[in-house]
Each structure stands twice: as structure tokens, then as C-alpha cells.
C-alpha positions in Angstrom: -112.4 -208.8 32.2 -109.1 -207.3 33.5 -107.0 -206.7 30.4 -104.1 -205.6 32.5 -103.8 -209.0 34.1 -103.8 -210.7 30.6 -101.1 -208.3 29.3 -99.0 -208.9 32.4 -99.4 -212.7 32.3 -98.5 -212.8 28.6 -95.5 -210.7 29.3 -94.3 -212.9 32.2 -94.5 -216.0 30.1 -93.0 -214.3 27.1 -89.9 -213.0 29.0 -89.5 -216.3 30.9 -89.3 -218.3 27.6 -88.0 -215.6 25.3 -85.4 -217.7 23.4 -87.5 -220.8 22.7 -90.5 -218.6 21.8 -88.4 -216.7 19.3 -87.0 -219.9 17.8 -90.4 -221.6 17.5 -91.9 -218.5 15.9 -89.0 -218.2 13.4 -89.4 -221.9 12.4 -93.2 -221.4 12.1 -92.6 -218.4 9.8 -90.0 -220.3 7.7 -92.3 -223.4 7.4 -95.2 -221.2 6.3 -93.2 -219.5 3.6 -91.4 -222.6 2.3 -94.6 -224.6 2.1 -96.6 -221.6 0.7 -98.9 -221.8 3.7 -99.9 -225.4 3.3 -98.3 -226.4 6.6 -99.3 -223.2 8.4 -102.6 -224.3 9.9 -101.4 -227.5 11.5 -98.2 -226.0 12.6 -100.1 -223.1 14.1 -102.2 -225.6 16.0 -99.1 -227.1 17.6 -97.7 -223.7 18.2 -100.7 -222.5 20.1 -100.9 -225.6 22.2 -97.2 -225.3 23.0 -97.7 -221.7 24.1 -100.8 -222.7 26.1 -98.8 -225.2 28.0 -96.1 -222.6 28.7 -98.9 -220.3 30.0 -100.7 -222.9 32.0 -97.9 -225.1 33.3 -94.7 -223.2 32.7 -93.6 -225.8 30.1 -90.7 -224.7 27.9 -91.9 -224.4 24.2 -90.0 -226.6 21.7 -89.8 -226.5 18.0 -91.0 -230.1 17.7 -94.3 -228.9 19.3 -95.1 -227.4 15.9 -95.6 -230.9 14.5 -97.4 -232.4 17.5 -100.9 -232.3 16.0 -100.3 -233.6 12.4 -103.5 -235.6 12.7 -105.3 -232.3 12.1 -103.4 -231.6 8.8 -106.2 -232.5 6.4 -109.2 -231.0 8.3 -107.3 -227.8 8.9 -106.0 -227.6 5.3 -109.4 -228.1 3.9 -111.0 -225.6 6.3 -108.2 -223.0 5.5 -108.8 -223.4 1.8 -112.5 -222.7 2.4 -111.7 -219.6 4.4 -109.3 -218.3 1.7 -112.0 -218.8 -0.9 -114.5 -216.9 1.2 -112.1 -214.1 1.8 -111.2 -214.0 -1.9 -114.9 -213.9 -2.8 -115.4 -211.0 -0.4 -112.5 -209.0 -1.9 -113.6 -209.9 -5.4 -117.0 -208.3 -4.8 -115.6 -205.2 -3.1 -112.9 -204.4 -0.6 -115.3 -203.8 2.3 -117.0 -207.3 2.1 -113.6 -208.8 2.2 -112.5 -206.9 5.2 -115.8 -207.8 6.9 -115.2 -211.5 6.2 -111.6 -211.3 7.6 -112.9 -209.6 10.8 -115.7 -212.0 11.2 -113.4 -215.0 11.0 -110.9 -213.4 13.4 -113.7 -212.6 15.8 -115.5 -215.9 15.8 -112.7 -218.5 15.3 -109.9 -217.1 17.4 -110.3 -219.9 20.0 -110.9 -222.7 17.5 -107.3 -224.1 17.4 -106.8 -224.3 21.1 -110.2 -225.9 21.5 -109.1 -228.6 18.9 -105.7 -229.2 20.6 -106.5 -228.6 24.2 -109.9 -230.2 24.4 -109.6 -232.6 21.5 -112.7 -231.2 19.8 -113.5 -231.9 16.1 -113.2 -229.0 13.7 -116.9 -228.3 13.4 -117.5 -228.5 17.2 -114.5 -226.4 17.9 -115.6 -223.7 15.4 -119.1 -223.7 17.0 -117.7 -223.5 20.5 -115.2 -220.8 19.5 -118.1 -218.7 18.1 -120.1 -219.3 21.3 -117.2 -218.2 23.5 -116.6 -215.2 21.3 -120.3 -214.2 21.5 -120.3 -214.2 25.3 -121.4 -210.8 26.6 -120.1 -208.2 26.7 -119.1 -208.3 23.1 -117.0 -205.2 23.5 -114.5 -207.4 25.4 -114.1 -209.9 22.6 -113.8 -207.0 20.1 -111.0 -205.6 22.2 -109.2 -209.0 22.4 -109.4 -209.4 18.6 -108.2 -205.8 18.1 -105.2 -206.3 20.3 -104.2 -209.5 18.5 -104.7 -208.0 15.0 -102.9 -204.8 15.9 -99.9 -206.6 17.4 -99.6 -208.9 14.3 -100.0 -205.9 12.0 -97.1 -204.1 13.7 -95.0 -207.3 13.5 -95.8 -207.8 9.8 -95.0 -204.2 9.0 -91.6 -204.4 10.7 -90.5 -207.8 9.4 -88.4 -209.2 12.2 -90.8 -207.7 14.7 -93.2 -210.5 14.0 -90.9 -212.8 16.0 -91.9 -210.8 19.1 -95.4 -209.7 18.4 -96.7 -213.1 17.3 -95.8 -215.0 20.5 -96.8 -212.2 22.7 -100.2 -211.7 20.9 -100.8 -215.4 21.0 -100.1 -215.6 24.7 -102.5 -212.7 25.3 -105.3 -214.5 23.4 -104.6 -217.8 25.2 -104.7 -216.0 28.6 -108.2 -214.9 27.7 -109.0 -218.4 26.4 -108.0 -219.8 29.8 -110.5 -217.5 31.6 -113.3 -218.3 29.2 -112.5 -222.1 29.5 -112.6 -221.9 33.3 -115.8 -220.0 33.1 -117.4 -222.8 31.0 -116.2 -225.4 33.5 -117.3 -223.6 36.7 -120.4 -221.9 35.4 -121.3 -218.3 34.6 -121.7 -217.3 38.2 -118.1 -217.8 39.0 -115.9 -214.7 38.8 -113.2 -215.1 36.1 -109.6 -215.4 37.2 -106.5 -215.3 35.1 -104.3 -218.4 34.8 -102.1 -219.0 37.7 -98.4 -218.3 37.3 
């Protein structure tokens, strides 16, 4: 996997749609805080699909995209509550198990939302497919993808307003990788992966 191409593709889309990306990310952040995270999963699904279309087709992201997959509200809310309980249980035992749970979720389910919105998969099927995509060898590549995403978001969270920049860029990076993995699934393992076309 050529990480340089994914960074460059994410940067191209990020700079081409900077203003609408910043606005969508700001609205997503506000909605998450105002609703105490209740709307976060379903709005994140719409956010990721909006960015995927910007990456794939050059479509301009819009704030209304955040609400484009409200049919997923209850499945994603229930699943998110389950994940929070698992994480809480991990941290309740000791800090290390909690960290392991968070990393395992980040590693295995990073492609779940785009699979649900892009390929209209059910939650369980999308979770299974995301784990399968994440487990494709070499695992070091997937570890690097997750590390990049977590580091970017950590930097953004630590700087406050920086999240408006790191969240969309990190998401575009992950979606660029998702596109390669999706094409690999469609064309077969023998086909060399290519980044999404501009």
C-alpha cells in the first residue's frame, strides 16, 4: 500500500473542499455536544458518506448530508451503547484492558460506517466485513492506517479548534484506503490496488 498516495489524495480533496468540510465538521461537533453523543453515530455515518462522495466523485460536501442516513439511527445508537459499555467494563477492570478494547474497536470497525452507507449493508454484516477488510494481510498496513487516524484525531482534540482540520483530513485518509480495499474486493486479490481517481 502506497501511503504517500493516500495522504496526497486526502490532501487534494481536503483543500478542494476546505470551507464546506470545515463547516460540516463544525456542525457535526456541535450536534455531538448538544445531543450528548446521541446523534453522533448516525451523523458520523452521513459525514463519512459525504466525504466518500467528495473523494470518489468530487461532490461538494453539504451540512444536510449529516442527516442523510437517519434510517440507521436506532441500530447505530444501540451498537454505540454496547461499545461504550464494553469500553467502560474494560476501564473498570484496569486501564490496560480498556485501552485494548478501544484499539480493537478502532482496528476492526473502522470501515463499518462506509460499508453501511456506501454498500447498504446491515450493521452486523458491515461489522463482519469491516473486520475482514481490516484483517487482510499485511496487518502492519492496517495498524498504520488506524495509527494515523487516531494520532490525527488526538492532535485535533488536544488543540480544540484543530479538530476541524484533523477530523476531515483523517477521515478522507481512511476513506481513501477503504476505496482501495473495496476495489480489491470487487476485482479480486490478484489485481494491484490503485488509489481512487481524482
